[in-house]
C-alpha positions as CSV (number, residue, x, y, z in Angstrom):
1,M,165.9,-21.7,-29.1
2,G,162.9,-23.2,-30.7
3,G,161.3,-20.1,-30.1
4,V,164.0,-17.7,-32.1
5,I,164.0,-20.0,-35.1
6,E,159.7,-20.3,-35.4
7,L,160.1,-16.2,-35.4
8,V,162.7,-16.3,-37.8
9,V,160.2,-18.8,-39.8
10,L,157.9,-15.9,-39.2
11,M,159.6,-13.3,-40.2
12,L,160.2,-15.3,-43.5
13,V,157.0,-16.0,-43.9
14,I,155.4,-12.4,-43.5
15,A,158.4,-10.9,-45.5
16,I,157.4,-12.7,-48.6
17,F,153.9,-11.9,-48.4
18,A,155.2,-8.5,-47.8
19,F,157.7,-7.9,-50.7
20,A,155.6,-9.8,-53.1
21,P,153.9,-6.9,-54.8
22,L,157.1,-5.6,-55.2
23,G,158.4,-8.4,-57.0
24,Y,155.6,-9.0,-59.4
25,F,156.0,-5.3,-60.6
26,I,159.6,-5.5,-60.9
27,Y,159.4,-9.4,-62.9
28,M,155.7,-7.9,-65.4
29,Y,157.3,-4.5,-66.0
30,T,161.0,-5.8,-66.9
31,M,159.6,-8.3,-69.6
32,K,157.7,-5.6,-70.9
33,N,161.1,-3.5,-71.9
34,G,161.4,-1.4,-69.1
35,E,158.4,0.9,-70.1
36,P,156.1,0.6,-66.8
37,F,153.6,3.2,-67.8
38,G,153.2,2.3,-71.5
39,D,154.5,4.4,-74.4
40,I,155.8,7.6,-73.1
41,E,157.2,10.5,-74.4
42,P,160.9,10.5,-73.9
43,H,161.9,14.3,-72.2
44,G,162.5,16.9,-74.0
45,D,160.6,15.8,-76.9
46,S,157.3,18.2,-76.1
47,D,156.6,21.6,-75.9
48,S,156.5,23.5,-72.7
49,A,155.2,26.7,-72.4
50,V,157.7,27.3,-69.5
51,L,160.5,26.3,-71.3
52,N,159.5,28.6,-74.4
53,A,159.2,31.9,-72.3
54,V,162.3,31.1,-70.9
55,A,164.1,30.6,-73.7
56,K,162.8,33.6,-75.1
57,A,164.4,35.3,-72.2
58,I,167.6,33.7,-72.3
59,N,167.7,34.3,-76.2
60,T,167.0,38.2,-74.8
61,V,169.7,38.9,-72.5
62,K,172.1,37.0,-74.7
63,G,170.9,39.3,-77.3
64,K,170.6,42.3,-75.4
65,L,174.3,41.8,-74.2
66,G,175.7,41.3,-77.3
67,K,174.9,44.7,-78.6
68,S,176.7,46.4,-76.0
């Protein structure tokens, strides 16, 4: 029975060291208002060539469907 207790304690020590970096990451970046990567631009505010091309294609299709 003593071997099982020693094994559990050893596994807990290993788990603490294994998950300490994750805990540190979560702690540090929740202190900075949830911005782990600094000030980033919210989605949808930046122009994208792909999004512009898709919007143009959709508007073209809408225009052709509207004229029919």
